C-alpha positions in Angstrom: 136.6 -76.8 121.6 134.1 -78.1 124.1 131.1 -76.2 125.4 128.8 -76.8 128.3 125.1 -76.1 128.8 125.3 -75.4 132.5 127.0 -72.8 134.6 130.5 -73.5 135.8 132.7 -76.3 134.6 131.9 -79.7 133.1 134.1 -82.7 133.8 134.3 -85.6 131.4 135.7 -88.6 133.3 137.4 -91.3 131.3 136.2 -94.9 132.1 138.6 -96.7 129.8 140.5 -99.7 131.2 143.6 -97.9 132.3 141.6 -95.2 134.1 138.7 -97.2 135.6 140.1 -100.8 136.1 143.8 -100.5 136.7 143.3 -97.5 139.0 139.9 -98.6 140.3 140.3 -97.2 143.8 141.5 -93.8 142.5 138.8 -93.7 139.8 135.9 -94.4 142.3 137.3 -91.9 144.8 137.6 -89.2 142.2 134.1 -89.8 140.9 132.7 -89.8 144.5 134.5 -86.5 145.3 133.3 -84.8 142.2 129.7 -85.8 142.9 130.0 -84.5 146.5 130.5 -81.0 145.1 127.7 -81.4 142.6 130.0 -81.0 139.6 128.6 -81.6 136.2 130.2 -85.0 135.4 129.9 -87.2 132.4 131.4 -90.6 132.1 133.1 -91.4 128.8 134.7 -94.4 127.1 138.5 -94.3 126.7 139.8 -90.8 125.9 143.0 -92.2 124.5 145.4 -90.8 127.1 145.9 -93.9 129.2 147.6 -92.3 132.2 144.6 -92.5 134.4 142.5 -91.4 135.9 142.0 -88.8 133.2 139.5 -86.0 133.0 138.7 -83.3 130.5 137.5 -80.1 132.2 135.6 -77.6 130.1 134.1 -74.2 130.7 131.2 -72.3 129.0 133.6 -70.3 126.9 134.8 -73.3 125.0 138.2 -73.6 126.8 139.2 -77.0 128.1 142.0 -78.9 129.8 143.0 -82.5 129.8 144.3 -83.6 133.2 146.0 -87.0 133.8 147.4 -89.1 136.7 144.8 -88.0 139.3 145.7 -90.9 141.6 146.7 -89.4 144.9 144.2 -88.0 147.4 146.1 -84.7 147.3 145.6 -84.4 143.5 142.0 -85.4 143.7 141.3 -82.8 146.4 143.0 -80.1 144.5 141.1 -80.9 141.3 137.7 -81.1 143.1 138.4 -77.8 144.9 139.3 -76.2 141.6 136.2 -77.6 139.8 134.1 -76.4 142.7 135.3 -72.8 142.2 134.0 -72.9 138.6 137.2 -71.3 137.3 139.2 -73.2 134.7 142.4 -71.3 135.6 142.3 -73.0 139.0 142.4 -76.4 137.4 145.8 -75.7 135.8 147.7 -76.5 138.9 145.5 -79.3 140.3 147.2 -82.2 138.4 149.5 -82.8 135.5 148.1 -81.8 132.1 148.4 -83.8 128.9 151.1 -82.0 127.0 151.4 -84.2 123.9 149.3 -82.5 121.3 148.1 -85.7 119.5 146.8 -87.3 122.7 145.3 -84.0 124.0 143.5 -83.4 120.7 142.2 -87.0 120.6 140.9 -86.7 124.2 139.2 -83.3 123.5 137.5 -84.7 120.3 136.2 -87.8 122.1 135.0 -85.7 125.1 133.2 -83.3 122.7 131.4 -86.3 121.2 130.4 -87.5 124.6 129.1 -84.1 125.7 127.0 -83.8 122.5 125.6 -87.3 122.9 124.9 -87.3 126.6 124.0 -83.6 127.1 125.6 -83.7 130.6 123.8 -86.7 132.0 124.8 -87.2 135.7 127.5 -89.8 136.6 126.3 -92.9 138.5 128.7 -94.1 141.1 
């Protein structure tokens, strides 16, 4: 499981080609919205889900969720509002979760490596 060093939730934002290039407008909008609420955001290479934009949201207790297809403004606003509350349970309904175990586990492993390496460095937009 993932863990964070700061209070609240940490968001690992996938910047692979499907998430950042094919859906560039949605990706930039999501990154901007997350920065507006001062969320702890870390950019990562491809998380292997490829239904972008994709984020991994983790709390201090080691619980984490992999969210996908955060393209519409409505989904972005719900996700950002949920992250701003600091409660992982609120993120559950914000956007579709990755349900396929292999993809979810791969995304969680890659996100954990990014968090260990970057130690929650802020996202530049």
